[in-house]
C-alpha positions as CSV (number, residue, x, y, z in Angstrom):
1,X,38.4,8.4,14.1
2,X,40.8,11.4,13.3
3,X,37.8,13.1,11.6
4,X,35.5,12.5,14.6
5,X,33.4,10.1,12.5
6,X,32.5,6.6,13.8
7,X,31.3,4.0,11.4
8,X,29.2,1.1,12.2
9,X,31.8,-1.4,11.1
10,X,34.3,0.1,13.6
11,X,32.5,-1.3,16.7
12,X,34.4,-4.5,17.1
13,X,37.8,-2.7,16.7
14,X,36.7,0.0,19.2
15,X,35.5,-2.6,21.6
16,X,38.8,-4.6,21.2
17,X,40.6,-1.2,21.9
18,X,38.5,-0.7,25.1
19,X,36.7,2.3,23.7
20,X,33.4,1.0,24.7
21,X,31.6,4.3,24.6
22,X,32.5,4.8,20.8
23,X,31.7,1.2,20.2
24,X,28.2,1.9,21.5
25,X,27.9,4.8,19.3
26,X,29.0,2.6,16.3
27,X,26.4,0.1,17.3
28,X,23.8,2.8,17.4
29,X,24.6,3.9,13.8
30,X,24.4,0.2,12.7
31,X,21.0,-0.3,14.3
32,X,19.5,2.9,12.8
33,X,20.9,1.8,9.2
34,X,19.2,-1.5,9.9
35,X,16.0,-0.1,11.0
36,X,15.7,2.2,8.0
37,X,16.2,-0.8,5.9
38,X,13.6,-2.7,7.7
39,X,11.1,0.1,7.5
40,X,11.8,0.4,3.6
41,X,11.2,-3.2,3.4
42,X,8.0,-3.2,5.3
43,X,6.7,-0.3,3.2
44,X,7.5,-2.0,0.0
45,X,5.8,-5.3,1.1
46,X,2.9,-3.2,2.4
47,X,2.4,-1.7,-1.1
48,X,2.7,-5.1,-2.7
49,X,0.2,-6.5,-0.4
50,X,-2.3,-3.6,-1.0
51,X,-2.0,-4.1,-4.7
52,X,-2.6,-7.8,-4.5
53,X,-5.9,-7.1,-2.3
54,X,-7.1,-4.5,-4.9
55,X,-6.6,-7.0,-7.6
56,X,-8.4,-9.8,-5.7
57,X,-11.4,-7.4,-5.0
58,X,-11.6,-6.5,-8.6
59,X,-11.7,-10.1,-9.6
60,X,-14.3,-11.0,-7.1
61,X,-16.5,-8.1,-8.3
62,X,-16.2,-9.3,-11.8
63,X,-19.1,-11.1,-13.7
64,X,-18.3,-14.6,-15.3
65,X,-17.9,-12.9,-18.7
66,X,-15.6,-10.3,-17.5
67,X,-13.4,-12.9,-15.8
68,X,-13.4,-15.0,-19.1
69,X,-12.4,-11.8,-21.2
70,X,-9.7,-10.8,-18.6
71,X,-8.2,-14.3,-18.8
72,X,-8.5,-15.4,-22.4
73,X,-7.5,-18.9,-23.7
74,X,-4.1,-19.3,-25.2
75,X,-3.7,-20.4,-28.9
76,X,-2.1,-23.6,-27.6
77,X,-5.1,-24.4,-25.3
78,X,-7.5,-23.7,-28.0
79,X,-5.7,-25.9,-30.5
80,X,-5.5,-28.7,-27.9
81,X,-9.3,-28.4,-27.2
82,X,-10.2,-28.4,-30.9
83,X,-8.1,-31.6,-31.5
84,X,-9.5,-33.3,-28.4
85,X,-13.1,-32.5,-29.3
86,X,-12.7,-33.2,-32.9
87,X,-13.4,-29.6,-34.1
88,X,-12.1,-29.2,-37.5
89,X,-13.4,-25.7,-38.5
90,X,-15.1,-27.0,-41.7
């Protein structure tokens, strides 16, 4: 307060001391900080969503062979299939 700076966390103390105008300024600072954080979160979530939509569109446009090559069978799954189907490799 001596420097003329009002911080968001000072609002309750200012209100308790009957400095309602300064408490309102502190509340405004707090709201602006929260709004910037919300906006950053919205932008980040929008970017993630756009990337997911892009990947889904690419997947939808792929042919069956392209999908199979993009998602290869793991070694474990291949070994299990060989055992289940009786494939010995001889």
